[in-house]
ZADO-1210 file (C-alpha; in nm, 4 decimals, padded with zeros to 6 digits):
<atoms>
<atom x="-01.4338" y="00.7883" z="-02.2774" code="UNK" pos="1"/>
<atom x="-01.3271" y="01.1547" z="-02.3020" code="UNK" pos="2"/>
<atom x="-01.0162" y="01.2787" z="-02.1255" code="UNK" pos="3"/>
<atom x="-01.0288" y="01.3264" z="-01.7502" code="UNK" pos="4"/>
<atom x="-01.0458" y="01.7035" z="-01.6938" code="UNK" pos="5"/>
<atom x="-00.8226" y="01.8955" z="-01.4536" code="UNK" pos="6"/>
<atom x="-01.0295" y="02.0362" z="-01.1653" code="UNK" pos="7"/>
<atom x="-00.9027" y="02.3258" z="-00.9535" code="UNK" pos="8"/>
<atom x="-01.0229" y="02.4509" z="-00.6163" code="UNK" pos="9"/>
<atom x="-00.8636" y="02.7076" z="-00.3886" code="UNK" pos="10"/>
<atom x="-00.6835" y="02.4343" z="-00.1938" code="UNK" pos="11"/>
<atom x="-00.6561" y="02.1374" z="-00.4320" code="UNK" pos="12"/>
<atom x="-00.5694" y="02.0443" z="-00.7867" code="UNK" pos="13"/>
<atom x="-00.7494" y="01.7293" z="-00.9014" code="UNK" pos="14"/>
<atom x="-00.5651" y="01.5755" z="-01.1930" code="UNK" pos="15"/>
<atom x="-00.5864" y="01.2485" z="-01.3786" code="UNK" pos="16"/>
<atom x="-00.4323" y="00.9583" z="-01.1893" code="UNK" pos="17"/>
<atom x="-00.0896" y="00.8571" z="-01.3220" code="UNK" pos="18"/>
<atom x="00.0913" y="00.5220" z="-01.2763" code="UNK" pos="19"/>
<atom x="00.3474" y="00.6766" z="-01.0396" code="UNK" pos="20"/>
<atom x="00.0707" y="00.7783" z="-00.7985" code="UNK" pos="21"/>
<atom x="00.0425" y="00.4200" z="-00.6764" code="UNK" pos="22"/>
<atom x="00.3447" y="00.4739" z="-00.4475" code="UNK" pos="23"/>
<atom x="00.1640" y="00.7494" z="-00.2534" code="UNK" pos="24"/>
<atom x="-00.1610" y="00.5499" z="-00.2412" code="UNK" pos="25"/>
<atom x="-00.0155" y="00.2108" z="-00.1476" code="UNK" pos="26"/>
<atom x="-00.0216" y="00.2487" z="00.2320" code="UNK" pos="27"/>
<atom x="-00.3974" y="00.3055" z="00.2203" code="UNK" pos="28"/>
<atom x="-00.4717" y="00.0338" z="-00.0358" code="UNK" pos="29"/>
<atom x="-00.2560" y="-00.2171" z="00.1563" code="UNK" pos="30"/>
<atom x="-00.4774" y="-00.1742" z="00.4627" code="UNK" pos="31"/>
<atom x="-00.7508" y="-00.4316" z="00.5184" code="UNK" pos="32"/>
<atom x="-00.9565" y="-00.1749" z="00.7052" code="UNK" pos="33"/>
<atom x="-00.9297" y="00.0868" z="00.4291" code="UNK" pos="34"/>
<atom x="-01.0192" y="-00.1699" z="00.1606" code="UNK" pos="35"/>
<atom x="-01.3174" y="-00.3270" z="00.3365" code="UNK" pos="36"/>
<atom x="-01.5660" y="-00.1780" z="00.0889" code="UNK" pos="37"/>
<atom x="-01.3710" y="-00.2636" z="-00.2263" code="UNK" pos="38"/>
<atom x="-01.4803" y="-00.5567" z="-00.4422" code="UNK" pos="39"/>
<atom x="-01.1409" y="-00.7178" z="-00.3764" code="UNK" pos="40"/>
<atom x="-00.8989" y="-00.7678" z="-00.0849" code="UNK" pos="41"/>
<atom x="-00.6173" y="-00.5331" z="00.0103" code="UNK" pos="42"/>
<atom x="-00.3157" y="-00.5011" z="-00.2202" code="UNK" pos="43"/>
<atom x="00.0057" y="-00.6905" z="-00.1550" code="UNK" pos="44"/>
<atom x="00.2414" y="-00.4731" z="-00.3649" code="UNK" pos="45"/>
<atom x="00.2678" y="-00.1362" z="-00.5360" code="UNK" pos="46"/>
<atom x="00.2937" y="-00.3150" z="-00.8723" code="UNK" pos="47"/>
<atom x="-00.0369" y="-00.4944" z="-00.8107" code="UNK" pos="48"/>
<atom x="-00.2002" y="-00.1648" z="-00.7091" code="UNK" pos="49"/>
<atom x="-00.0591" y="00.0201" z="-01.0104" code="UNK" pos="50"/>
<atom x="-00.1940" y="-00.2442" z="-01.2498" code="UNK" pos="51"/>
<atom x="-00.5387" y="-00.2196" z="-01.0883" code="UNK" pos="52"/>
<atom x="-00.5456" y="00.1620" z="-01.0842" code="UNK" pos="53"/>
<atom x="-00.4383" y="00.1932" z="-01.4480" code="UNK" pos="54"/>
<atom x="-00.6356" y="-00.0981" z="-01.5976" code="UNK" pos="55"/>
<atom x="-00.7139" y="00.0156" z="-01.9547" code="UNK" pos="56"/>
<atom x="-01.0321" y="-00.1967" z="-01.9600" code="UNK" pos="57"/>
<atom x="-01.1939" y="00.0018" z="-01.6772" code="UNK" pos="58"/>
<atom x="-01.4260" y="00.2693" z="-01.8126" code="UNK" pos="59"/>
<atom x="-01.4390" y="00.4971" z="-01.5092" code="UNK" pos="60"/>
<atom x="-01.2338" y="00.8068" z="-01.4367" code="UNK" pos="61"/>
<atom x="-00.9808" y="00.8551" z="-01.1569" code="UNK" pos="62"/>
<atom x="-00.8421" y="01.1760" z="-01.0147" code="UNK" pos="63"/>
<atom x="-00.5877" y="01.2374" z="-00.7421" code="UNK" pos="64"/>
<atom x="-00.6116" y="01.5437" z="-00.5217" code="UNK" pos="65"/>
<atom x="-00.2884" y="01.7378" z="-00.4823" code="UNK" pos="66"/>
<atom x="-00.2660" y="01.9866" z="-00.1969" code="UNK" pos="67"/>
<atom x="-00.1555" y="02.3157" z="-00.3522" code="UNK" pos="68"/>
<atom x="00.0212" y="02.4283" z="-00.0340" code="UNK" pos="69"/>
<atom x="00.2776" y="02.1466" z="-00.0277" code="UNK" pos="70"/>
<atom x="00.2249" y="01.9284" z="-00.3364" code="UNK" pos="71"/>
<atom x="00.1173" y="01.6247" z="-00.1311" code="UNK" pos="72"/>
<atom x="-00.1136" y="01.3691" z="-00.2866" code="UNK" pos="73"/>
<atom x="-00.4013" y="01.3536" z="-00.0369" code="UNK" pos="74"/>
<atom x="-00.6654" y="01.1335" z="-00.1985" code="UNK" pos="75"/>
<atom x="-00.8143" y="00.9529" z="-00.4954" code="UNK" pos="76"/>
<atom x="-01.1565" y="01.0225" z="-00.6399" code="UNK" pos="77"/>
<atom x="-01.3430" y="00.8215" z="-00.9007" code="UNK" pos="78"/>
<atom x="-01.6466" y="00.8526" z="-01.1231" code="UNK" pos="79"/>
<atom x="-01.7977" y="00.5316" z="-01.2588" code="UNK" pos="80"/>
<atom x="-02.0917" y="00.4477" z="-01.4750" code="UNK" pos="81"/>
<atom x="-02.3847" y="00.2757" z="-01.3047" code="UNK" pos="82"/>
<atom x="-02.3238" y="-00.0964" z="-01.2661" code="UNK" pos="83"/>
<atom x="-01.9436" y="-00.0647" z="-01.2645" code="UNK" pos="84"/>
<atom x="-01.7405" y="-00.1558" z="-00.9575" code="UNK" pos="85"/>
<atom x="-01.3907" y="-00.0464" z="-00.8630" code="UNK" pos="86"/>
</atoms>
């Protein structure tokens, strides 16, 4: 799959997800409520989440949105081929 492009808006910079981003995403992915639509249960550790987010066998793309005003990571966005789950 080609590289994940950088996407810029006035307010956000969407960049390729990096392994260190799992720390900022863990609180959400550790929540049963937030993970109710995933194909798997909530995550028990940041290491487990990091391995899942950066799985080299997955053929989708992941971006994180960084708020330009304060540098905060505010979300994760994915694009997957039809038939893929993640």
